[in-house]
LONU-442775 format. One record per residue (C-alpha): residue number from 1; residue in one letter; x, y, z. Coordinates in pm, whole numbers, m for minus. Example, Ala and Ser with C-alpha at 12.3 -4.5 7.8 and 13.67 -1.06 7.14 Angstrom:
2
seq type xx yy zz
1 A 1230 m450 780
2 S 1367 m106 714
***
This chain:
420
seq type xx yy zz
1 M 10094 m6812 4339
2 S 10029 m6562 4616
3 V 10078 m6601 4991
4 R 10050 m6331 5257
5 T 10387 m6262 5411
6 N 10285 m6042 5705
7 K 10269 m6342 5940
8 P 10444 m6675 5995
9 L 10341 m6973 5787
10 L 10266 m7301 5958
11 I 10434 m7577 5762
12 N 10413 m7955 5760
13 G 10747 m8131 5738
14 V 10812 m8438 5527
15 L 10887 m8774 5688
16 Q 11152 m8995 5529
17 H 11117 m9369 5588
18 Y 11476 m9488 5556
19 A 11551 m9836 5689
20 W 11783 m9711 5965
21 G 11517 m9497 6130
22 G 11334 m9551 6457
23 Y 10969 m9637 6503
24 K 10845 m9410 6783
25 Y 11020 m9076 6826
26 L 10910 m8885 6516
27 P 10552 m9022 6501
28 Q 10506 m8937 6869
29 L 10660 m8592 6818
30 L 10401 m8519 6550
31 G 10111 m8688 6732
32 R 10078 m8963 6472
33 L 10031 m9337 6496
34 N 10275 m9576 6334
35 T 10050 m9878 6324
36 E 10238 m10024 6025
37 Q 10565 m10002 6220
38 R 10750 m9842 5931
39 P 11091 m9698 6019
40 V 11070 m9318 6041
41 A 11419 m9179 5999
42 E 11398 m8807 5926
43 L 11167 m8509 5944
44 W 11257 m8256 5673
45 M 11165 m7896 5747
46 G 11261 m7692 5444
47 A 11233 m7637 5071
48 H 11460 m7912 4936
49 P 11326 m8041 4600
50 K 11335 m8402 4722
51 G 11105 m8328 5015
52 P 10970 m7973 5039
53 A 10747 m7893 5336
54 T 10390 m7794 5259
55 I 10204 m7488 5384
56 A 9953 m7612 5641
57 G 9598 m7634 5509
58 T 9709 m7611 5144
59 D 9874 m7824 4879
60 K 10139 m7557 4816
61 T 10500 m7642 4894
62 L 10748 m7409 5057
63 E 10975 m7458 4757
64 K 10711 m7325 4515
65 I 10610 m7039 4744
66 I 10971 m6922 4757
67 E 11013 m6962 4382
68 A 10707 m6745 4322
69 G 10835 m6460 4540
70 P 11199 m6506 4640
71 V 11253 m6144 4746
72 D 10932 m6136 4953
73 M 11008 m6467 5121
74 L 11387 m6453 5157
75 G 11460 m6082 5157
76 E 11654 m5907 4883
77 A 12002 m5979 5022
78 V 11944 m6353 5079
79 A 11760 m6397 4748
80 H 12051 m6236 4564
81 R 12319 m6422 4761
82 F 12166 m6768 4713
83 D 12004 m6737 4371
84 G 11648 m6716 4502
85 K 11666 m7037 4706
86 L 11656 m7122 5074
87 P 12020 m7222 5129
88 F 11973 m7472 5412
89 L 11778 m7785 5506
90 F 11656 m7832 5864
91 K 11594 m8187 5990
92 V 11522 m8406 6290
93 L 11686 m8750 6270
94 D 11604 m9065 6468
95 V 11900 m9299 6421
96 R 11815 m9655 6525
97 E 12079 m9830 6312
98 M 12416 m9679 6226
99 L 12450 m9477 5906
100 S 12733 m9517 5656
101 I 13070 m9350 5702
102 Q 13054 m9032 5496
103 V 13271 m8751 5367
104 H 13137 m8439 5198
105 P 13341 m8246 4940
106 N 13424 m7878 4965
107 K 13258 m7631 4729
108 E 13536 m7635 4469
109 A 13548 m8015 4456
110 A 13169 m8038 4434
111 E 13156 m7799 4139
112 A 13435 m7983 3955
113 G 13297 m8329 4032
114 F 12943 m8238 3931
115 A 13057 m8080 3603
116 Y 13265 m8389 3520
117 E 12985 m8635 3589
118 E 12731 m8424 3403
119 M 12956 m8455 3100
120 H 13083 m8811 3139
121 G 12820 m8985 3351
122 P 12689 m9176 3528
123 K 12334 m9041 3516
124 I 12233 m8822 3805
125 S 11992 m9087 3937
126 A 12244 m9373 3910
127 P 12339 m9548 4236
128 N 12710 m9502 4156
129 R 12678 m9126 4105
130 N 12898 m8926 4345
131 Y 12796 m8566 4273
132 R 12424 m8497 4245
133 D 12467 m8119 4265
134 D 12746 m7862 4265
135 N 12722 m7760 4629
136 Y 12911 m7847 4945
137 K 12742 m7991 5254
138 P 12864 m7866 5591
139 E 12645 m8003 5870
140 L 12563 m7909 6227
141 G 12416 m8175 6454
142 V 12261 m8103 6794
143 A 12158 m8391 7019
144 L 11800 m8418 7145
145 T 11879 m8746 7325
146 D 12209 m8912 7405
147 F 12370 m8932 7063
148 Y 12670 m9128 6936
149 L 12874 m9073 6622
150 L 13212 m9121 6458
151 H 13393 m8794 6390
152 G 13737 m8750 6236
153 F 14063 m8942 6278
154 R 14230 m8993 6612
155 S 14594 m8893 6661
156 V 14880 m9085 6501
157 A 14988 m9204 6847
158 D 14639 m9336 6926
159 I 14615 m9518 6594
160 H 14965 m9662 6644
161 R 14856 m9800 6982
162 T 14549 m9968 6830
163 C 14772 m10138 6572
164 Q 15001 m10259 6853
165 S 14706 m10390 7055
166 V 14591 m10627 6780
167 P 14859 m10891 6698
168 A 14720 m10942 6348
169 W 14772 m10572 6275
170 S 15148 m10570 6328
171 E 15191 m10560 5950
172 L 15010 m10225 5943
173 I 15260 m10049 6170
174 P 15535 m10007 5908
175 I 15277 m9860 5670
176 L 15169 m9610 5933
177 Q 15529 m9522 6018
178 K 15626 m9473 5653
179 S 15313 m9315 5503
180 G 15122 m9179 5801
181 V 14749 m9207 5863
182 E 14671 m9118 5502
183 G 14881 m9407 5376
184 L 14735 m9649 5631
185 Y 14378 m9555 5546
186 Q 14450 m9578 5175
187 H 14599 m9924 5230
188 V 14289 m10069 5396
189 M 14046 m9896 5160
190 K 14225 m10037 4855
191 A 14300 m10382 5000
192 D 14143 m10697 4860
193 Q 13844 m10831 5051
194 A 14047 m11140 5148
195 D 14304 m10919 5324
196 I 14030 m10722 5499
197 D 13872 m11042 5628
198 R 14210 m11172 5746
199 L 14282 m10851 5939
200 L 13936 m10816 6092
201 Q 13855 m11177 6180
202 P 14077 m11186 6494
203 I 13900 m10873 6622
204 I 13560 m11026 6562
205 D 13658 m11361 6715
206 G 13772 m11181 7032
207 L 13472 m10955 7081
208 G 13318 m11145 7370
209 P 12954 m11113 7480
210 K 12771 m10815 7337
211 L 12660 m10681 7674
212 D 13016 m10658 7807
213 H 13083 m10325 7637
214 G 12943 m9974 7671
215 R 12869 m9746 7377
216 E 13197 m9557 7420
217 H 13389 m9875 7333
218 P 13454 m9986 6972
219 A 13344 m10343 7050
220 F 12983 m10231 7107
221 W 12959 m10090 6755
222 I 13161 m10370 6595
223 H 12900 m10615 6725
224 R 12635 m10409 6547
225 A 12840 m10377 6229
226 V 12891 m10753 6215
227 E 12519 m10811 6258
228 Q 12435 m10562 5983
229 Y 12707 m10610 5727
230 S 12910 m10930 5775
231 K 12802 m11211 5546
232 D 12960 m11546 5460
233 G 13275 m11460 5653
234 H 13326 m11128 5474
235 H 13344 m10807 5677
236 D 13290 m10439 5605
237 R 13617 m10243 5600
238 G 13442 m9961 5779
239 I 13501 m10162 6099
240 F 13858 m10023 6108
241 S 13703 m9682 6167
242 F 13578 m9776 6512
243 F 13944 m9794 6615
244 W 14085 m9508 6410
245 F 13805 m9247 6431
246 N 13682 m9068 6742
247 I 13370 m9215 6898
248 V 13181 m8911 7028
249 H 12899 m8906 7281
250 L 12681 m8595 7269
251 R 12449 m8518 7559
252 P 12115 m8345 7490
253 G 12174 m7986 7381
254 E 12535 m8044 7275
255 G 12630 m7999 6910
256 I 12908 m8086 6667
257 F 13003 m7945 6326
258 Q 13095 m8165 6031
259 D 13306 m7966 5787
260 A 13411 m8069 5437
261 G 13653 m8361 5437
262 I 13583 m8477 5793
263 P 13482 m8846 5796
264 H 13181 m8911 6015
265 A 12897 m9154 6078
266 Y 12589 m9124 6296
267 L 12558 m9432 6516
268 Q 12255 m9394 6745
269 G 12021 m9137 6894
270 V 11797 m8844 6802
271 C 11939 m8515 6680
272 I 11860 m8196 6497
273 E 12061 m8154 6179
274 L 12106 m7829 5990
275 M 12298 m7836 5663
276 A 12363 m7664 5334
277 N 12140 m7781 5050
278 S 12333 m8066 4891
279 D 12310 m8439 4830
280 N 12682 m8505 4772
281 V 12804 m8802 4977
282 L 13127 m9000 4942
283 R 13100 m9319 5146
284 G 13375 m9499 5334
285 G 13211 m9813 5469
286 L 12934 m9950 5692
287 T 12709 m9963 5390
288 P 12607 m10185 5100
289 K 12593 m9873 4880
290 H 12847 m9757 4626
291 I 13194 m9666 4754
292 D 13420 m9476 4515
293 V 13752 m9527 4691
294 S 13959 m9298 4469
295 E 13711 m9009 4501
296 L 13684 m9067 4876
297 L 14061 m9054 4919
298 K 14080 m8731 4716
299 N 13836 m8558 4951
300 I 13896 m8704 5297
301 S 14102 m8525 5560
302 C 14328 m8764 5750
303 D 14452 m8497 5989
304 P 14388 m8575 6355
305 V 14069 m8424 6496
306 Q 14008 m8342 6861
307 P 13628 m8349 6873
308 K 13485 m8016 6987
309 I 13149 m7992 7151
310 L 12943 m7687 7060
311 M 12740 m7534 7338
312 P 12493 m7253 7262
313 E 12632 m6906 7333
314 S 12450 m6590 7437
315 R 12479 m6278 7221
316 G 12394 m5923 7319
317 N 12200 m5812 7624
318 G 11867 m5981 7559
319 R 11995 m6337 7583
320 I 11669 m6468 7443
321 W 11840 m6680 7179
322 E 12163 m6874 7224
323 Y 12366 m6960 6914
324 Y 12564 m7263 6799
325 V 12856 m7087 6631
326 T 12996 m7250 6314
327 P 13189 m7121 6010
328 A 12905 m7211 5770
329 P 12767 m6906 5583
330 D 12463 m7099 5458
331 F 12298 m7152 5794
332 A 12289 m7067 6164
333 L 12112 m7240 6451
334 S 11993 m7090 6778
335 V 11779 m7210 7066
336 A 11551 m7042 7319
337 K 11462 m7215 7645
338 K 11200 m7029 7840
339 E 10950 m7073 8120
340 E 10581 m6979 8126
341 E 10485 m6609 8107
342 D 10810 m6523 7933
343 Y 10848 m6420 7570
344 I 11077 m6464 7272
345 R 11131 m6223 6985
346 V 11191 m6330 6625
347 D 11337 m6068 6392
348 T 11380 m6167 6027
349 A 11509 m5834 5899
350 N 11821 m6009 5767
351 G 11649 m6312 5619
352 P 11389 m6583 5683
353 A 11382 m6836 5965
354 I 11231 m7176 6035
355 L 11114 m7245 6390
356 F 11097 m7595 6533
357 L 10917 m7632 6864
358 Q 11069 m7921 7056
359 K 10837 m7882 7353
360 G 10601 m7632 7514
361 S 10418 m7368 7311
362 I 10457 m7017 7172
363 S 10184 m6784 7051
364 A 10139 m6440 6899
365 H 9784 m6330 6975
366 R 9780 m6019 6755
367 I 9826 m6231 6446
368 D 9637 m6535 6576
369 F 9935 m6770 6550
370 E 10051 m7056 6771
371 L 10297 m7343 6776
372 N 10213 m7634 7005
373 R 10250 m8011 7022
374 H 10021 m8051 6720
375 K 10179 m7772 6513
376 R 10555 m7762 6565
377 I 10707 m7597 6257
378 A 10679 m7247 6110
379 F 10845 m7058 5826
380 I 10896 m6691 5912
381 P 10936 m6486 5592
382 A 11193 m6209 5576
383 G 11113 m5865 5712
384 L 10905 m5955 6018
385 R 10948 m5880 6387
386 I 10725 m6086 6614
387 H 10695 m6120 6992
388 F 10579 m6466 7098
389 V 10437 m6544 7441
390 V 10591 m6861 7582
391 G 10404 m7151 7738
392 E 10529 m7371 8020
393 D 10875 m7528 7984
394 T 10931 m7433 7619
395 V 11226 m7516 7393
396 V 11229 m7379 7038
397 Y 11505 m7401 6777
398 R 11552 m7145 6503
399 A 11728 m7209 6171
400 E 11825 m6910 5960
401 V 12080 m6797 5705
402 G 12434 m6762 5838
403 Q 12643 m6449 5833
404 T 12957 m6439 5621
405 N 13162 m6285 5898
406 Q 13087 m6540 6170
407 N 13372 m6619 6407
408 Y 13403 m6991 6472
409 V 13522 m7056 6826
410 P 13380 m7391 6943
411 I 13345 m7438 7317
412 G 13456 m7751 7500
413 I 13611 m8081 7409
414 G 13425 m8383 7278
415 H 13366 m8696 7482
416 H 13550 m8963 7288
417 V 13673 m9315 7334
418 S 13976 m9390 7547
419 D 14270 m9591 7424
420 V 14191 m9947 7320
***
């Protein structure tokens, strides 16, 4: 398989039709109709085996193109460092209904868990499989619209106050005082369903009208969780998380990093997501899917988290690209926001990049290449340096391989829920 690598490659992303997805944003972004009104949850822009992008105008996938020439496509250093594979997956997500509470293992735990399940089962395709690969899955999310998520545990004092505010939860206070947040969370995750229903029913009975609460308040999301998951008087234990986790509101352009062990759940909105290539998910509620409580508890961090908003930072004198700084060596995300008659430069000397055009247009006339509202995604092979002319009011995101010596200094504090 041979592909010229002296110019960018237009690629077509893969749409994923998960039930929680929206109906309009992604089809409209790509100029497509959704006459069947199927939910369209994610746009995958990468070389992941479960949904590799295709090279525009061909039936070749980006995965196979890279496999056929990893050094040409990735550069020698990246190909060697990541075993000839693109180490990240770039996505756009449209979250209409809340996703499950999730925790991702660190690299060591993923390798050990995958090796154990390969030897002892279940099969890799089984619904109760925890480790589908041996990789970790740090994630960076950047909001394209107002975006809401759960992210990490609140402080011990905050959680203590929530237990005091609910009379039925007075029995939980001694557990928190004796065993801390870890012991409290373990208690509710291991409790019988009858005890969960008994503890949650007073909360649900006292919710009040749905429209009385804004999205920064737990009651708004509890209403939704009850509609989605409560059945025959039984309630999802993930509802506790709306009181004990931070509810974070990201404004467009703001980002947040989900490291290994941090519990999180996307609740609503459209975002970009950039992650390491992995499918390892340990669930903690708000889902009908498999929950392995013991494995979840082994990997979750119950330390308090003060949500930190990532804002893009300028580097160097050019200030063409601004970077969302994270500790992840597998990926890096930057953004360029430019007006008409400006330019942006893309240099892939250190490894390949994927460009996603959110709006506007960019073009390189010497090589007859353009991204516009009909063609939004490009793979830039390693070893190129291209100057693009920018159209009116242009925003373009660039995903590339991270550097191992990145300094992680997040800017700002997250917008999270006040005391209940």
